[in-house]
N, C-alpha and C positions, 0 to 999 in steps of 0.2 A: 791029629784031630780031623774030623770030617770037614770038607769045604762047605761053608754055609751059603744059602741064598741071600740075596740082598734083603728080601722080605721073607722071613720065616713065619708061617702062620698068618695071624692077623696083625695089621700095622695100625699105628696111630702117628700122626704128625704133631710134634711138640714144638710150638712156636714160643721161644723163650725171650721175654722182655723186649719185644718190639713194640715200643710205646710212643706216644705222641712226641716226646722229646727228640726222637730220632729225626723227625721231619720238620720241627719248628726251630731247632737250634743249629745254625749254620757254622758254628765255631767248633773246631776240634781242639783248639788250644785252651779254651775257657770252660770246657765241660766239667761237671763235677767228678766225672770218672774219665781217666785217660782212655783214648780210643786210637786205634791204628788209622793211618791216613785215609784209607778208602772205606772206612766203616759205613758211612752214609750211602755209598754206592752198593755195598753188599746187602744191606738189609732189604731194600725193595725187591731184590731177586727172589727172596723167599715167597713173594706173592705168586710166582709161577708154580712153586711146589704146593702152595695152599689151594690154588685154583685146580690143580690136577687132583689133589686129594678130594676136593669136593666132587669133581667129575667122576672119580672112581670109588666114591662112597667110603673113603678112609676117614675116620674121625679126626677132627682138628681140635687140638687143645691149646688154648692161648694161656701162657703163664705171665702173670703180672707182678713185678716187684712193687711193693707199696709199703710205706711206713707212716706211722702216726706223726702228726705235725709237732707233737711235744718230744719227739725223738726217743721215746721210752723203749721202743722195740728194735733199735739199731744194734744193741749189744756191742760186740767187738768190731763191727763192720767198719767203723770210722777210725780204727787204730792204724790202718795202712795208708795207701795212697788215695783212697776215695774220700771225697767231701760229701756233705749232706746231699741226698738225692731221693727221688721217687716219693716225695711227701704226698699225703692224701689231699693236700690243698694246692698242689702244683698242677697247672694246666698241662704239663708235659707227662704226667704220670698215667693217665688212662691208656688202655690198649689202643693201638692205631687201627681202629676198626675199619674205617673207610679205606685207608691206604692198603691194608692187608686183606681186604675182601671178606671181612667177618660176615658169617651168615647165621641165620636162625638155625639152631641145632648144633652150632659149635659150642665148645665148652670153655669156661674161664676158671683158672685156679690162681688166686692171689697167694703170694708168698712173702715172708719177712726175712728170709735168709737166701743164700746163694742157690742151694739145691731146691729144685721144684718138689722134691719129696719131703723135705724137712718141715714138719709142723703143718702139712697141708693134707687135703684129702685126695691127692693125685693117685696114690696107690689104690684106694677104694674105687675110684673112677676107672682106672685101667683094668682092675679085676672084673668090674661090672661089664666093661666092654670086651672082655676076653682077649686082650691084646697080648701079643707075643713080641713084636718088634716095635721099637721106638725110633722114629726118624726125627732128628733134631735140627732146628734152624734157630738163628737169633744170636744173641750176644750176652756176655762176652765169651769168646771161645775159651779163654783161660780161666774164667771165673764161673758164671752161672751155667754155661753149657757143659763145661768140664765136670763140675760137681754134680750136676744132674745126671750126666752120663755115668759117673762112677757109682752113684747110688742105684741107678737102674741096672748097671752091670752086676752089682752085689745082690740085687733082687732077682737075678737070673733072666732079665730081659735081653733079647738081641738088640744091640744098639748101633745105629748108623747116624753119622753126622754129615750133612751136605756141606762140603768144604767151601763151595762157592757162596753159601748163604749164611755163613757165620763170620764174625770178626772179633778180634781180640783187643786188649789194651795196648798192644804193640805188635808189629809184624813178628818179632822174635817170640813173644809169648803165644801168639796165635799158632805159629808153626810148632812150637814145643808141645802145646796141648794137643794138637792133632796127632802128633807122633805118640804122645802118651796114651791117647785113647785107642789108637791103632795097636799099640802094644797090648792093651787089655783084650781087645777083640779084633782078630785079623779080619780085614775087610770093613772096618768101621768107617774109614774115610771114603766117602763116595762123592762123585760129581753129580751136579744137578741133572745132567743129561741121563746118567745111568739110573738115578732114582725115578725120574719121570717114566722111563721105560719099564722099570720094575712095577710102578704103580699101575700102568696100563696092563701089564701082564697079570697082576693080581686081580684086576677087574675081569679079565678074560677067564681066568681060572674059577672065579666065583660065579660066573654066569652059567 
């Protein structure tokens, strides 16, 4: 198979579930969803990628997990290790706009399931933006990032995940999911440094 560029065609940065709870809950042991130990250190690093996307005119799409307070739309999501989370009445549920540098012109896509494609208008938005490559940051690596990656892969997008800017439910799950995504697309795992360089290069080519 041909060696692919980090960014093929037009890119979009997909910011998955970086919400207020990331910054207002100091506990990793008592969170509704298990997190790897340095989860809270990894999420703010995504701000660097967001700022570079803004600088280079790459669309930024913020994904928000949100559920109704009566729990009617959780489905099977509570059958595993996750407790009730991301209720529409919870102050931790809104997107972390200030912390992540949300700007006018950025996009928001709410979701009720793990994949940002399932039951949302993300596909319509990406087609309208004529996007070819999705660059993913956020959490959890082994849940919402992974399932979004797989659906994007099956929809024939080029998929890249910034491994510095994602975090999983555990170190083991995080690493296993990164390996699984790399298995689907060679070159999917990328460093923040390399992605920033590719973003600059895409701006130069577009000029």
